[in-house]
N, C-alpha and C positions, 0 to 999 in steps of 0.2 A: 567239210569245208574248213573247220577250225584247224584240223591237222595240216592242211595245205598252207594255211596262213602261218602256222607255227614253223613249218619246214622252210617256208620262204623267208621268214624273219631270221631263222637260224643261219641259212645260207648267206643272207645279206651281211649278217654280223661276221661270219667267217671271212667273207670276201673283204670286208672293211678292215678287219684285223690283219689279214694277209697283206693287203696293200699298205697299211701303216708300217708293218714290219719291213716290207720290201723297201719303202722309202727311207726308213731309218738306217737300214743296212747300206743302201747306196750312199747316203750322206756320210756315214762313218767311213766307208771305203774312200770317198772323195777327200775327206779330211785327212786321212792317213797318207794318201797319195800326194796331196798338196803339201803336207808337212815334210815328207821326204824330199820333195822338190825344193822346198824352202831351205832345208838343211844342206842339201847339195849346192844350192846357190851361195851358201855361206862358206863353202869349201870343205864340208864334211864328206868323208867317204863312208857311206852307210855300212858297208860290209866290215870295214876295219875300225871305225870309230864308235858305232852304235851297238851296244849290247842288246837292247830290247826296245821295241817300239810297239805300242799297243793303244787302242782306243779305250777310253774310260769315261764313265758317266760322272761328271762333276756337279751336276745340277740336282741330284737326288730325285725328287718326284717329277720335276719338269723335264728330265732327260736332256741335259745339256752336255755335249760331248767335247772332249779334248783328247789330245794324243800325249801319252806319257812316254818320254824318251829317256832312257838310261844309257849313259856313255860308259865305255870300258874303263876309262881312267877315273870315273866317279860312280862306281857301281851301287853306292848306297843312297843315291839321290836321283829322283825322276823329275825332269823339267817338263812342264806342261805347255802345250801349244794349242791354239785354237784360231778361229778366224777373227780378224778385227771386226768391230761393229759395222754392220751394213757394208761389208766388203768381202772379197774373196781372197784377200791377202792374209797370210799366216802371221801370228804374233806369239811371242812367248809370254805366258802369264807371269805376273809379278811374283817375286819370292819374298816371304815374310822375314822380319828381322831375326826371329829365332833360327831360321834356316841359314841366314847369312852368317850367324855366329857359329853354328855347328858344322857347316860344310864349307869346303873351299870354293865351290861354285865357279869352276873354271869356264863354264859355257853360258854365262849370263849374257843376254843381249840388251842393247840399249832400250 
């Protein structure tokens, strides 16, 4: 009986972890898709303007995701995009003063 309870708990944990991973994966894909749509709405051609676009964890332990976008004409800087608070709209994360001094930042948004 103890073995059955142990196996049941193990299976429940695996299912929980699997579901958690699936939800996080779906959320990351949606964020990337929405960011691409945002960039296209601003006139960017993804194939010719964007060198790299990838989802990154910006929240360390709490797993908060953003999309890092590197443009061909600024290959040394990645702009970060995420959802506005309590919204499904994409926004560009603010850039610090040090970055403003070091890079030309041709793709800053308001």
